HTML snippet that shows the backbone in 3Dmol.js (N, CA, C, O; Angstrom):
<script src="https://3Dmol.org/build/3Dmol-min.js"></script>
<div id="view" style="width:600px;height:400px;position:relative"></div>
<script>
const pdb = `
ATOM      1  N   MET A   1    -220.098-108.943 -32.574  1.00  0.00           N
ATOM      2  CA  MET A   1    -218.950-109.351 -33.094  1.00  0.00           C
ATOM      3  C   MET A   1    -218.069-110.465 -33.020  1.00  0.00           C
ATOM      4  O   MET A   1    -217.010-110.628 -33.626  1.00  0.00           O
ATOM      5  N   GLY A   2    -218.699-111.298 -32.111  1.00  0.00           N
ATOM      6  CA  GLY A   2    -218.319-112.667 -31.668  1.00  0.00           C
ATOM      7  C   GLY A   2    -217.458-112.579 -30.630  1.00  0.00           C
ATOM      8  O   GLY A   2    -216.518-113.373 -30.613  1.00  0.00           O
ATOM      9  N   HIS A   3    -217.589-111.674 -29.635  1.00  0.00           N
ATOM     10  CA  HIS A   3    -216.999-111.180 -28.435  1.00  0.00           C
ATOM     11  C   HIS A   3    -218.103-110.789 -27.383  1.00  0.00           C
ATOM     12  O   HIS A   3    -218.991-110.066 -27.835  1.00  0.00           O
ATOM     13  N   PRO A   4    -218.206-111.158 -26.006  1.00  0.00           N
ATOM     14  CA  PRO A   4    -219.193-110.324 -24.834  1.00  0.00           C
ATOM     15  C   PRO A   4    -218.903-109.239 -24.881  1.00  0.00           C
ATOM     16  O   PRO A   4    -217.812-108.928 -25.359  1.00  0.00           O
ATOM     17  N   ASP A   5    -219.581-108.507 -24.512  1.00  0.00           N
ATOM     18  CA  ASP A   5    -219.496-106.599 -24.606  1.00  0.00           C
ATOM     19  C   ASP A   5    -220.473-106.460 -23.441  1.00  0.00           C
ATOM     20  O   ASP A   5    -221.504-107.128 -23.365  1.00  0.00           O
ATOM     21  N   PHE A   6    -220.107-105.592 -22.572  1.00  0.00           N
ATOM     22  CA  PHE A   6    -220.630-105.155 -21.149  1.00  0.00           C
ATOM     23  C   PHE A   6    -221.609-103.591 -21.943  1.00  0.00           C
ATOM     24  O   PHE A   6    -221.038-102.951 -22.826  1.00  0.00           O
ATOM     25  N   ARG A   7    -222.961-103.202 -21.504  1.00  0.00           N
ATOM     26  CA  ARG A   7    -223.265-102.007 -21.757  1.00  0.00           C
ATOM     27  C   ARG A   7    -224.181-101.747 -20.810  1.00  0.00           C
ATOM     28  O   ARG A   7    -224.840-102.588 -20.198  1.00  0.00           O
ATOM     29  N   VAL A   8    -224.242 -99.898 -20.623  1.00  0.00           N
ATOM     30  CA  VAL A   8    -225.426 -99.631 -20.121  1.00  0.00           C
ATOM     31  C   VAL A   8    -225.974 -98.534 -20.834  1.00  0.00           C
ATOM     32  O   VAL A   8    -225.281 -97.671 -21.373  1.00  0.00           O
ATOM     33  N   ALA A   9    -227.397 -98.563 -20.843  1.00  0.00           N
ATOM     34  CA  ALA A   9    -228.483 -97.722 -21.764  1.00  0.00           C
ATOM     35  C   ALA A   9    -227.839 -97.827 -22.551  1.00  0.00           C
ATOM     36  O   ALA A   9    -227.494 -96.749 -23.034  1.00  0.00           O
ATOM     37  N   GLY A  10    -227.104 -99.393 -23.371  1.00  0.00           N
ATOM     38  CA  GLY A  10    -227.060 -99.420 -25.188  1.00  0.00           C
ATOM     39  C   GLY A  10    -225.548 -99.143 -25.093  1.00  0.00           C
ATOM     40  O   GLY A  10    -224.823 -99.912 -25.724  1.00  0.00           O
ATOM     41  N   LYS A  11    -225.093 -98.355 -24.536  1.00  0.00           N
ATOM     42  CA  LYS A  11    -223.300 -98.357 -24.906  1.00  0.00           C
ATOM     43  C   LYS A  11    -222.378 -99.498 -24.096  1.00  0.00           C
ATOM     44  O   LYS A  11    -222.418-100.117 -23.033  1.00  0.00           O
ATOM     45  N   ILE A  12    -221.552 -99.384 -25.238  1.00  0.00           N
ATOM     46  CA  ILE A  12    -220.639-100.440 -24.749  1.00  0.00           C
ATOM     47  C   ILE A  12    -219.944 -99.794 -23.833  1.00  0.00           C
ATOM     48  O   ILE A  12    -219.645 -98.617 -24.037  1.00  0.00           O
ATOM     49  N   PHE A  13    -219.461-100.613 -22.357  1.00  0.00           N
ATOM     50  CA  PHE A  13    -217.890 -99.864 -21.749  1.00  0.00           C
ATOM     51  C   PHE A  13    -216.769-100.501 -21.954  1.00  0.00           C
ATOM     52  O   PHE A  13    -215.697-100.030 -22.333  1.00  0.00           O
ATOM     53  N   ALA A  14    -217.144-102.023 -21.593  1.00  0.00           N
ATOM     54  CA  ALA A  14    -216.152-102.989 -22.044  1.00  0.00           C
ATOM     55  C   ALA A  14    -216.297-104.178 -23.085  1.00  0.00           C
ATOM     56  O   ALA A  14    -217.261-104.222 -23.850  1.00  0.00           O
ATOM     57  N   THR A  15    -215.291-105.147 -23.079  1.00  0.00           N
ATOM     58  CA  THR A  15    -215.510-106.029 -23.779  1.00  0.00           C
ATOM     59  C   THR A  15    -214.451-107.484 -23.712  1.00  0.00           C
ATOM     60  O   THR A  15    -213.226-107.364 -23.664  1.00  0.00           O
ATOM     61  N   LEU A  16    -214.920-108.395 -23.717  1.00  0.00           N
ATOM     62  CA  LEU A  16    -214.133-109.371 -23.041  1.00  0.00           C
ATOM     63  C   LEU A  16    -213.353-110.114 -25.015  1.00  0.00           C
ATOM     64  O   LEU A  16    -213.689-109.713 -26.129  1.00  0.00           O
ATOM     65  N   GLY A  17    -212.653-110.864 -24.774  1.00  0.00           N
ATOM     66  CA  GLY A  17    -211.862-111.641 -25.696  1.00  0.00           C
ATOM     67  C   GLY A  17    -211.596-110.923 -27.222  1.00  0.00           C
ATOM     68  O   GLY A  17    -211.951-111.351 -28.320  1.00  0.00           O
ATOM     69  N   TYR A  18    -210.807-109.618 -26.880  1.00  0.00           N
ATOM     70  CA  TYR A  18    -210.785-108.538 -28.387  1.00  0.00           C
ATOM     71  C   TYR A  18    -209.708-107.805 -27.756  1.00  0.00           C
ATOM     72  O   TYR A  18    -209.809-107.008 -26.823  1.00  0.00           O
ATOM     73  N   PRO A  19    -208.553-108.206 -28.440  1.00  0.00           N
ATOM     74  CA  PRO A  19    -208.083-108.391 -30.024  1.00  0.00           C
ATOM     75  C   PRO A  19    -208.563-110.230 -29.620  1.00  0.00           C
ATOM     76  O   PRO A  19    -209.199-110.917 -30.419  1.00  0.00           O
ATOM     77  N   ASN A  20    -208.181-110.641 -28.510  1.00  0.00           N
ATOM     78  CA  ASN A  20    -208.202-112.218 -28.473  1.00  0.00           C
ATOM     79  C   ASN A  20    -208.561-112.449 -27.074  1.00  0.00           C
ATOM     80  O   ASN A  20    -208.812-111.652 -26.170  1.00  0.00           O
ATOM     81  N   ASN A  21    -208.524-113.832 -27.113  1.00  0.00           N
ATOM     82  CA  ASN A  21    -209.323-114.370 -25.338  1.00  0.00           C
ATOM     83  C   ASN A  21    -207.897-114.019 -24.376  1.00  0.00           C
ATOM     84  O   ASN A  21    -207.874-114.406 -23.208  1.00  0.00           O
ATOM     85  N   ARG A  22    -207.018-113.450 -24.816  1.00  0.00           N
ATOM     86  CA  ARG A  22    -205.941-112.994 -23.398  1.00  0.00           C
ATOM     87  C   ARG A  22    -205.895-111.607 -22.981  1.00  0.00           C
ATOM     88  O   ARG A  22    -204.993-111.072 -22.337  1.00  0.00           O
ATOM     89  N   TYR A  23    -207.261-110.932 -23.538  1.00  0.00           N
ATOM     90  CA  TYR A  23    -207.295-109.163 -23.477  1.00  0.00           C
ATOM     91  C   TYR A  23    -209.347-108.820 -23.383  1.00  0.00           C
ATOM     92  O   TYR A  23    -210.405-109.248 -23.845  1.00  0.00           O
ATOM     93  N   ALA A  24    -208.909-107.978 -22.630  1.00  0.00           N
ATOM     94  CA  ALA A  24    -210.585-107.018 -22.620  1.00  0.00           C
ATOM     95  C   ALA A  24    -209.995-105.572 -22.892  1.00  0.00           C
ATOM     96  O   ALA A  24    -208.951-104.920 -22.845  1.00  0.00           O
ATOM     97  N   VAL A  25    -211.028-105.514 -23.134  1.00  0.00           N
ATOM     98  CA  VAL A  25    -211.176-103.445 -23.013  1.00  0.00           C
ATOM     99  C   VAL A  25    -212.153-102.665 -22.608  1.00  0.00           C
ATOM    100  O   VAL A  25    -213.369-102.841 -22.683  1.00  0.00           O
ATOM    101  N   VAL A  26    -211.548-101.793 -22.175  1.00  0.00           N
ATOM    102  CA  VAL A  26    -212.387-100.432 -21.175  1.00  0.00           C
ATOM    103  C   VAL A  26    -212.342 -99.790 -21.813  1.00  0.00           C
ATOM    104  O   VAL A  26    -211.332 -99.552 -22.475  1.00  0.00           O
ATOM    105  N   ARG A  27    -213.687 -99.067 -21.935  1.00  0.00           N
ATOM    106  CA  ARG A  27    -213.318 -97.300 -22.619  1.00  0.00           C
ATOM    107  C   ARG A  27    -213.549 -96.365 -21.269  1.00  0.00           C
ATOM    108  O   ARG A  27    -214.519 -96.472 -20.518  1.00  0.00           O
ATOM    109  N   LEU A  28    -212.550 -95.508 -21.130  1.00  0.00           N
ATOM    110  CA  LEU A  28    -212.107 -94.948 -20.197  1.00  0.00           C
ATOM    111  C   LEU A  28    -212.120 -93.445 -20.436  1.00  0.00           C
ATOM    112  O   LEU A  28    -211.976 -93.050 -21.593  1.00  0.00           O
ATOM    113  N   THR A  29    -212.271 -92.619 -19.496  1.00  0.00           N
ATOM    114  CA  THR A  29    -211.842 -91.430 -19.803  1.00  0.00           C
ATOM    115  C   THR A  29    -210.080 -91.145 -20.325  1.00  0.00           C
ATOM    116  O   THR A  29    -209.400 -92.148 -20.541  1.00  0.00           O
ATOM    117  N   SER A  30    -209.577 -90.038 -20.460  1.00  0.00           N
ATOM    118  CA  SER A  30    -208.170 -90.209 -21.338  1.00  0.00           C
ATOM    119  C   SER A  30    -207.620 -89.625 -19.652  1.00  0.00           C
ATOM    120  O   SER A  30    -206.481 -89.808 -19.220  1.00  0.00           O
ATOM    121  N   TYR A  31    -208.573 -89.016 -19.010  1.00  0.00           N
ATOM    122  CA  TYR A  31    -207.615 -88.944 -17.404  1.00  0.00           C
ATOM    123  C   TYR A  31    -207.413 -90.086 -16.681  1.00  0.00           C
ATOM    124  O   TYR A  31    -206.288 -90.231 -16.202  1.00  0.00           O
ATOM    125  N   ASP A  32    -208.589 -91.295 -16.404  1.00  0.00           N
ATOM    126  CA  ASP A  32    -208.467 -92.394 -16.001  1.00  0.00           C
ATOM    127  C   ASP A  32    -207.783 -93.197 -16.797  1.00  0.00           C
ATOM    128  O   ASP A  32    -206.896 -93.794 -16.187  1.00  0.00           O
ATOM    129  N   GLN A  33    -207.868 -93.505 -18.208  1.00  0.00           N
ATOM    130  CA  GLN A  33    -206.792 -93.835 -18.986  1.00  0.00           C
ATOM    131  C   GLN A  33    -204.846 -93.945 -18.405  1.00  0.00           C
ATOM    132  O   GLN A  33    -204.137 -94.910 -18.119  1.00  0.00           O
ATOM    133  N   ASP A  34    -204.631 -92.707 -18.442  1.00  0.00           N
ATOM    134  CA  ASP A  34    -203.430 -92.321 -18.177  1.00  0.00           C
ATOM    135  C   ASP A  34    -203.325 -92.714 -16.857  1.00  0.00           C
ATOM    136  O   ASP A  34    -202.168 -93.074 -16.640  1.00  0.00           O
ATOM    137  N   LEU A  35    -203.908 -92.786 -16.049  1.00  0.00           N
ATOM    138  CA  LEU A  35    -203.559 -92.586 -14.200  1.00  0.00           C
ATOM    139  C   LEU A  35    -203.191 -94.139 -14.432  1.00  0.00           C
ATOM    140  O   LEU A  35    -202.055 -94.540 -14.179  1.00  0.00           O
ATOM    141  N   ILE A  36    -204.347 -95.128 -14.999  1.00  0.00           N
ATOM    142  CA  ILE A  36    -204.199 -96.647 -14.796  1.00  0.00           C
ATOM    143  C   ILE A  36    -203.353 -97.230 -15.592  1.00  0.00           C
ATOM    144  O   ILE A  36    -202.879 -98.342 -15.354  1.00  0.00           O
ATOM    145  N   THR A  37    -203.061 -96.482 -16.693  1.00  0.00           N
ATOM    146  CA  THR A  37    -201.603 -97.324 -17.508  1.00  0.00           C
ATOM    147  C   THR A  37    -200.084 -96.683 -16.953  1.00  0.00           C
ATOM    148  O   THR A  37    -199.024 -97.211 -17.289  1.00  0.00           O
ATOM    149  N   LYS A  38    -200.123 -95.908 -16.381  1.00  0.00           N
ATOM    150  CA  LYS A  38    -199.153 -95.536 -15.844  1.00  0.00           C
ATOM    151  C   LYS A  38    -198.596 -95.956 -14.518  1.00  0.00           C
ATOM    152  O   LYS A  38    -197.373 -96.069 -14.434  1.00  0.00           O
ATOM    153  N   ASP A  39    -199.535 -96.264 -13.203  1.00  0.00           N
ATOM    154  CA  ASP A  39    -199.684 -97.176 -12.515  1.00  0.00           C
ATOM    155  C   ASP A  39    -199.431 -98.438 -12.936  1.00  0.00           C
ATOM    156  O   ASP A  39    -198.481 -99.011 -12.402  1.00  0.00           O
ATOM    157  N   HIS A  40    -200.332 -99.263 -14.135  1.00  0.00           N
ATOM    158  CA  HIS A  40    -200.008-100.671 -14.164  1.00  0.00           C
ATOM    159  C   HIS A  40    -199.413-100.699 -15.992  1.00  0.00           C
ATOM    160  O   HIS A  40    -199.939-101.327 -16.911  1.00  0.00           O
ATOM    161  N   PRO A  41    -198.696-100.177 -16.031  1.00  0.00           N
ATOM    162  CA  PRO A  41    -197.753-100.333 -17.476  1.00  0.00           C
ATOM    163  C   PRO A  41    -197.978-101.592 -18.146  1.00  0.00           C
ATOM    164  O   PRO A  41    -198.381-101.581 -19.309  1.00  0.00           O
ATOM    165  N   LYS A  42    -197.715-102.903 -17.410  1.00  0.00           N
ATOM    166  CA  LYS A  42    -197.591-104.231 -17.833  1.00  0.00           C
ATOM    167  C   LYS A  42    -199.115-104.742 -18.048  1.00  0.00           C
ATOM    168  O   LYS A  42    -199.241-105.553 -18.965  1.00  0.00           O
ATOM    169  N   THR A  43    -200.023-104.469 -17.502  1.00  0.00           N
ATOM    170  CA  THR A  43    -201.572-104.457 -17.861  1.00  0.00           C
ATOM    171  C   THR A  43    -202.117-103.618 -18.540  1.00  0.00           C
ATOM    172  O   THR A  43    -202.492-104.033 -19.637  1.00  0.00           O
ATOM    173  N   PHE A  44    -202.349-102.384 -18.277  1.00  0.00           N
ATOM    174  CA  PHE A  44    -203.458-102.079 -19.190  1.00  0.00           C
ATOM    175  C   PHE A  44    -202.209-100.979 -20.242  1.00  0.00           C
ATOM    176  O   PHE A  44    -201.169-100.362 -20.011  1.00  0.00           O
ATOM    177  N   VAL A  45    -203.101-101.239 -21.439  1.00  0.00           N
ATOM    178  CA  VAL A  45    -202.100 -99.983 -22.836  1.00  0.00           C
ATOM    179  C   VAL A  45    -203.651 -99.450 -23.442  1.00  0.00           C
ATOM    180  O   VAL A  45    -204.756 -99.892 -23.756  1.00  0.00           O
ATOM    181  N   PRO A  46    -202.979 -98.356 -23.370  1.00  0.00           N
ATOM    182  CA  PRO A  46    -204.028 -97.733 -24.779  1.00  0.00           C
ATOM    183  C   PRO A  46    -204.761 -98.513 -26.162  1.00  0.00           C
ATOM    184  O   PRO A  46    -204.005 -99.279 -26.758  1.00  0.00           O
ATOM    185  N   VAL A  47    -205.902 -98.401 -26.607  1.00  0.00           N
ATOM    186  CA  VAL A  47    -205.726 -99.479 -28.068  1.00  0.00           C
ATOM    187  C   VAL A  47    -204.498 -98.368 -29.232  1.00  0.00           C
ATOM    188  O   VAL A  47    -204.065 -97.220 -29.323  1.00  0.00           O
ATOM    189  N   PRO A  48    -204.445 -99.262 -29.681  1.00  0.00           N
ATOM    190  CA  PRO A  48    -203.611 -98.082 -30.711  1.00  0.00           C
ATOM    191  C   PRO A  48    -204.758 -97.715 -31.610  1.00  0.00           C
ATOM    192  O   PRO A  48    -205.839 -98.283 -31.763  1.00  0.00           O
ATOM    193  N   GLY A  49    -204.048 -96.138 -32.421  1.00  0.00           N
ATOM    194  CA  GLY A  49    -204.733 -95.359 -32.735  1.00  0.00           C
ATOM    195  C   GLY A  49    -205.784 -94.815 -32.129  1.00  0.00           C
ATOM    196  O   GLY A  49    -206.041 -95.089 -30.956  1.00  0.00           O
ATOM    197  N   SER A  50    -206.682 -93.795 -33.012  1.00  0.00           N
ATOM    198  CA  SER A  50    -208.282 -92.930 -32.742  1.00  0.00           C
ATOM    199  C   SER A  50    -208.535 -93.359 -31.142  1.00  0.00           C
ATOM    200  O   SER A  50    -208.567 -92.607 -30.168  1.00  0.00           O
ATOM    201  N   TRP A  51    -208.707 -94.824 -31.190  1.00  0.00           N
ATOM    202  CA  TRP A  51    -209.666 -95.345 -30.391  1.00  0.00           C
ATOM    203  C   TRP A  51    -209.270 -94.824 -29.010  1.00  0.00           C
ATOM    204  O   TRP A  51    -209.866 -94.047 -28.264  1.00  0.00           O
ATOM    205  N   GLY A  52    -208.152 -95.433 -28.876  1.00  0.00           N
ATOM    206  CA  GLY A  52    -207.211 -95.313 -27.780  1.00  0.00           C
ATOM    207  C   GLY A  52    -207.111 -94.002 -27.332  1.00  0.00           C
ATOM    208  O   GLY A  52    -207.442 -93.908 -26.150  1.00  0.00           O
ATOM    209  N   SER A  53    -206.741 -92.856 -27.897  1.00  0.00           N
ATOM    210  CA  SER A  53    -206.866 -91.622 -28.082  1.00  0.00           C
ATOM    211  C   SER A  53    -208.005 -91.152 -27.932  1.00  0.00           C
ATOM    212  O   SER A  53    -208.256 -89.948 -27.866  1.00  0.00           O
ATOM    213  N   GLY A  54    -208.995 -92.274 -27.845  1.00  0.00           N
ATOM    214  CA  GLY A  54    -210.428 -91.695 -26.728  1.00  0.00           C
ATOM    215  C   GLY A  54    -210.791 -92.223 -25.344  1.00  0.00           C
ATOM    216  O   GLY A  54    -211.738 -92.159 -24.560  1.00  0.00           O
ATOM    217  N   GLY A  55    -209.799 -92.678 -25.410  1.00  0.00           N
ATOM    218  CA  GLY A  55    -209.903 -93.617 -24.131  1.00  0.00           C
ATOM    219  C   GLY A  55    -209.925 -95.175 -23.869  1.00  0.00           C
ATOM    220  O   GLY A  55    -209.742 -95.653 -22.749  1.00  0.00           O
ATOM    221  N   ALA A  56    -210.221 -96.094 -25.264  1.00  0.00           N
ATOM    222  CA  ALA A  56    -210.587 -96.763 -25.192  1.00  0.00           C
ATOM    223  C   ALA A  56    -208.703 -97.665 -24.541  1.00  0.00           C
ATOM    224  O   ALA A  56    -207.619 -97.167 -24.847  1.00  0.00           O
ATOM    225  N   THR A  57    -208.851 -99.019 -23.637  1.00  0.00           N
ATOM    226  CA  THR A  57    -207.636 -99.300 -23.152  1.00  0.00           C
ATOM    227  C   THR A  57    -207.718-100.901 -22.869  1.00  0.00           C
ATOM    228  O   THR A  57    -208.759-101.412 -22.456  1.00  0.00           O
ATOM    229  N   THR A  58    -206.626-101.593 -23.105  1.00  0.00           N
ATOM    230  CA  THR A  58    -206.351-103.186 -23.254  1.00  0.00           C
ATOM    231  C   THR A  58    -206.079-103.389 -21.894  1.00  0.00           C
ATOM    232  O   THR A  58    -205.494-102.569 -21.185  1.00  0.00           O
ATOM    233  N   ILE A  59    -206.601-104.737 -21.443  1.00  0.00           N
ATOM    234  CA  ILE A  59    -205.944-104.960 -20.075  1.00  0.00           C
ATOM    235  C   ILE A  59    -205.601-106.637 -20.541  1.00  0.00           C
ATOM    236  O   ILE A  59    -206.249-107.539 -21.072  1.00  0.00           O
ATOM    237  N   LEU A  60    -204.617-106.521 -20.171  1.00  0.00           N
ATOM    238  CA  LEU A  60    -204.157-107.954 -20.390  1.00  0.00           C
ATOM    239  C   LEU A  60    -204.457-108.831 -19.450  1.00  0.00           C
ATOM    240  O   LEU A  60    -203.557-108.791 -18.611  1.00  0.00           O
ATOM    241  N   LEU A  61    -205.318-109.653 -19.144  1.00  0.00           N
ATOM    242  CA  LEU A  61    -205.877-110.176 -18.145  1.00  0.00           C
ATOM    243  C   LEU A  61    -205.001-111.196 -17.310  1.00  0.00           C
ATOM    244  O   LEU A  61    -205.307-111.291 -16.122  1.00  0.00           O
ATOM    245  N   ARG A  62    -204.015-111.926 -17.742  1.00  0.00           N
ATOM    246  CA  ARG A  62    -203.047-112.561 -17.165  1.00  0.00           C
ATOM    247  C   ARG A  62    -202.330-111.812 -16.251  1.00  0.00           C
ATOM    248  O   ARG A  62    -201.946-112.251 -15.167  1.00  0.00           O
ATOM    249  N   ALA A  63    -202.082-110.355 -16.789  1.00  0.00           N
ATOM    250  CA  ALA A  63    -201.446-109.763 -15.537  1.00  0.00           C
ATOM    251  C   ALA A  63    -202.551-109.221 -14.570  1.00  0.00           C
ATOM    252  O   ALA A  63    -202.178-108.890 -13.445  1.00  0.00           O
ATOM    253  N   ALA A  64    -204.081-109.077 -14.949  1.00  0.00           N
ATOM    254  CA  ALA A  64    -204.492-107.968 -14.112  1.00  0.00           C
ATOM    255  C   ALA A  64    -205.029-108.628 -12.591  1.00  0.00           C
ATOM    256  O   ALA A  64    -205.211-109.845 -12.595  1.00  0.00           O
ATOM    257  N   ASN A  65    -205.209-108.112 -11.693  1.00  0.00           N
ATOM    258  CA  ASN A  65    -205.830-108.599 -10.491  1.00  0.00           C
ATOM    259  C   ASN A  65    -206.909-108.122 -10.165  1.00  0.00           C
ATOM    260  O   ASN A  65    -206.806-106.906 -10.002  1.00  0.00           O
ATOM    261  N   LYS A  66    -208.355-108.674  -9.912  1.00  0.00           N
ATOM    262  CA  LYS A  66    -209.296-108.202  -9.364  1.00  0.00           C
ATOM    263  C   LYS A  66    -209.620-106.760  -9.108  1.00  0.00           C
ATOM    264  O   LYS A  66    -210.386-106.121  -9.830  1.00  0.00           O
ATOM    265  N   LYS A  67    -209.064-106.311  -8.150  1.00  0.00           N
ATOM    266  CA  LYS A  67    -209.566-104.952  -7.581  1.00  0.00           C
ATOM    267  C   LYS A  67    -208.903-104.141  -8.566  1.00  0.00           C
ATOM    268  O   LYS A  67    -209.202-102.985  -8.264  1.00  0.00           O
ATOM    269  N   THR A  68    -208.355-104.130  -9.318  1.00  0.00           N
ATOM    270  CA  THR A  68    -207.392-102.766 -10.332  1.00  0.00           C
ATOM    271  C   THR A  68    -208.530-103.218 -11.731  1.00  0.00           C
ATOM    272  O   THR A  68    -208.672-102.369 -12.610  1.00  0.00           O
ATOM    273  N   VAL A  69    -209.285-104.550 -11.855  1.00  0.00           N
ATOM    274  CA  VAL A  69    -209.690-104.531 -13.114  1.00  0.00           C
ATOM    275  C   VAL A  69    -211.381-103.754 -12.420  1.00  0.00           C
ATOM    276  O   VAL A  69    -212.213-103.069 -13.015  1.00  0.00           O
ATOM    277  N   ARG A  70    -211.352-104.211 -11.048  1.00  0.00           N
ATOM    278  CA  ARG A  70    -213.073-103.663 -10.921  1.00  0.00           C
ATOM    279  C   ARG A  70    -212.837-102.135 -10.963  1.00  0.00           C
ATOM    280  O   ARG A  70    -213.790-101.550 -11.476  1.00  0.00           O
ATOM    281  N   VAL A  71    -211.944-101.422 -10.609  1.00  0.00           N
ATOM    282  CA  VAL A  71    -211.285-100.053 -10.641  1.00  0.00           C
ATOM    283  C   VAL A  71    -211.856 -99.608 -11.987  1.00  0.00           C
ATOM    284  O   VAL A  71    -212.869 -98.992 -12.319  1.00  0.00           O
ATOM    285  N   ALA A  72    -210.926-100.098 -12.573  1.00  0.00           N
ATOM    286  CA  ALA A  72    -211.256 -99.810 -14.313  1.00  0.00           C
ATOM    287  C   ALA A  72    -212.958-100.087 -14.869  1.00  0.00           C
ATOM    288  O   ALA A  72    -213.570 -99.224 -15.499  1.00  0.00           O
ATOM    289  N   LEU A  73    -213.436-101.171 -14.575  1.00  0.00           N
ATOM    290  CA  LEU A  73    -214.957-101.291 -14.948  1.00  0.00           C
ATOM    291  C   LEU A  73    -215.513-100.205 -14.080  1.00  0.00           C
ATOM    292  O   LEU A  73    -216.320 -99.521 -14.709  1.00  0.00           O
ATOM    293  N   GLU A  74    -215.382 -99.911 -13.125  1.00  0.00           N
ATOM    294  CA  GLU A  74    -216.458 -98.964 -12.787  1.00  0.00           C
ATOM    295  C   GLU A  74    -216.462 -97.597 -13.277  1.00  0.00           C
ATOM    296  O   GLU A  74    -217.379 -96.777 -13.326  1.00  0.00           O
ATOM    297  N   ALA A  75    -214.890 -97.504 -13.732  1.00  0.00           N
ATOM    298  CA  ALA A  75    -214.699 -95.947 -14.756  1.00  0.00           C
ATOM    299  C   ALA A  75    -215.265 -95.856 -15.718  1.00  0.00           C
ATOM    300  O   ALA A  75    -215.801 -94.894 -16.270  1.00  0.00           O
ATOM    301  N   ALA A  76    -215.130 -97.296 -16.071  1.00  0.00           N
ATOM    302  CA  ALA A  76    -215.710 -97.407 -17.767  1.00  0.00           C
ATOM    303  C   ALA A  76    -217.173 -97.181 -17.434  1.00  0.00           C
ATOM    304  O   ALA A  76    -217.833 -96.677 -18.343  1.00  0.00           O
ATOM    305  N   TRP A  77    -217.864 -97.488 -16.191  1.00  0.00           N
ATOM    306  CA  TRP A  77    -219.213 -98.183 -16.623  1.00  0.00           C
ATOM    307  C   TRP A  77    -219.695 -96.170 -16.541  1.00  0.00           C
ATOM    308  O   TRP A  77    -220.364 -95.601 -17.403  1.00  0.00           O
ATOM    309  N   GLN A  78    -219.135 -95.530 -15.329  1.00  0.00           N
ATOM    310  CA  GLN A  78    -219.754 -93.828 -15.103  1.00  0.00           C
ATOM    311  C   GLN A  78    -219.219 -93.106 -16.534  1.00  0.00           C
ATOM    312  O   GLN A  78    -219.862 -92.163 -16.995  1.00  0.00           O
ATOM    313  N   LYS A  79    -218.349 -93.464 -17.018  1.00  0.00           N
ATOM    314  CA  LYS A  79    -218.004 -92.722 -18.019  1.00  0.00           C
ATOM    315  C   LYS A  79    -219.148 -92.858 -19.374  1.00  0.00           C
ATOM    316  O   LYS A  79    -219.359 -92.023 -20.254  1.00  0.00           O
ATOM    317  N   SER A  80    -219.790 -94.234 -19.181  1.00  0.00           N
ATOM    318  CA  SER A  80    -220.622 -94.545 -20.439  1.00  0.00           C
ATOM    319  C   SER A  80    -222.273 -94.499 -19.859  1.00  0.00           C
ATOM    320  O   SER A  80    -223.216 -94.577 -20.647  1.00  0.00           O
ATOM    321  N   ALA A  81    -222.469 -94.353 -18.302  1.00  0.00           N
ATOM    322  CA  ALA A  81    -223.381 -93.997 -17.924  1.00  0.00           C
ATOM    323  C   ALA A  81    -224.218 -92.938 -18.182  1.00  0.00           C
ATOM    324  O   ALA A  81    -223.748 -91.854 -17.837  1.00  0.00           O
ATOM    325  N   PRO A  82    -225.405 -92.908 -18.722  1.00  0.00           N
ATOM    326  CA  PRO A  82    -226.390 -91.406 -18.144  1.00  0.00           C
ATOM    327  C   PRO A  82    -226.191 -91.036 -16.650  1.00  0.00           C
ATOM    328  O   PRO A  82    -225.635 -91.736 -15.804  1.00  0.00           O
ATOM    329  N   LYS A  83    -226.837 -89.604 -16.450  1.00  0.00           N
ATOM    330  CA  LYS A  83    -226.503 -88.745 -15.588  1.00  0.00           C
ATOM    331  C   LYS A  83    -227.663 -89.325 -14.674  1.00  0.00           C
ATOM    332  O   LYS A  83    -227.298 -89.461 -13.506  1.00  0.00           O
ATOM    333  N   ARG A  84    -228.741 -89.632 -14.882  1.00  0.00           N
ATOM    334  CA  ARG A  84    -229.574 -90.037 -13.883  1.00  0.00           C
ATOM    335  C   ARG A  84    -229.458 -91.744 -13.485  1.00  0.00           C
ATOM    336  O   ARG A  84    -230.439 -92.241 -12.932  1.00  0.00           O
ATOM    337  N   LEU A  85    -228.183 -92.672 -13.788  1.00  0.00           N
ATOM    338  CA  LEU A  85    -227.872 -93.907 -13.258  1.00  0.00           C
ATOM    339  C   LEU A  85    -226.311 -93.587 -12.717  1.00  0.00           C
ATOM    340  O   LEU A  85    -225.690 -94.576 -12.327  1.00  0.00           O
ATOM    341  N   ARG A  86    -225.867 -92.742 -12.680  1.00  0.00           N
ATOM    342  CA  ARG A  86    -224.200 -92.007 -12.390  1.00  0.00           C
ATOM    343  C   ARG A  86    -224.397 -91.938 -10.729  1.00  0.00           C
ATOM    344  O   ARG A  86    -224.732 -90.782 -10.467  1.00  0.00           O
ATOM    345  N   SER A  87    -224.349 -92.409 -10.013  1.00  0.00           N
ATOM    346  CA  SER A  87    -224.039 -91.959  -8.180  1.00  0.00           C
ATOM    347  C   SER A  87    -223.047 -90.624  -8.442  1.00  0.00           C
ATOM    348  O   SER A  87    -222.594 -89.995  -7.486  1.00  0.00           O
TER     349      SER A  87
END
`;
const viewer = $3Dmol.createViewer("view");
viewer.addModel(pdb, "pdb");
viewer.setStyle({}, {cartoon: {color: "spectrum"}});
viewer.zoomTo();
viewer.render();
</script>
């Protein structure tokens, strides 16, 4: 698709450069998405439409800090990883 993505067991849990180089997208649970978008509304926003209601969350990279992005990536990985790989 022309942008890097991150996968676990063949499932994408994060994407860089979508919709452009200023952004990334993580695939969260609805609960995690609700928490992170309320705590960091200038950095994390649900993707418009059904993908967003399913947990796809846009990250404005310029506004993000490493700790919060790390938390979001770990949550996205946990959502996508099979039980045998999760802690």
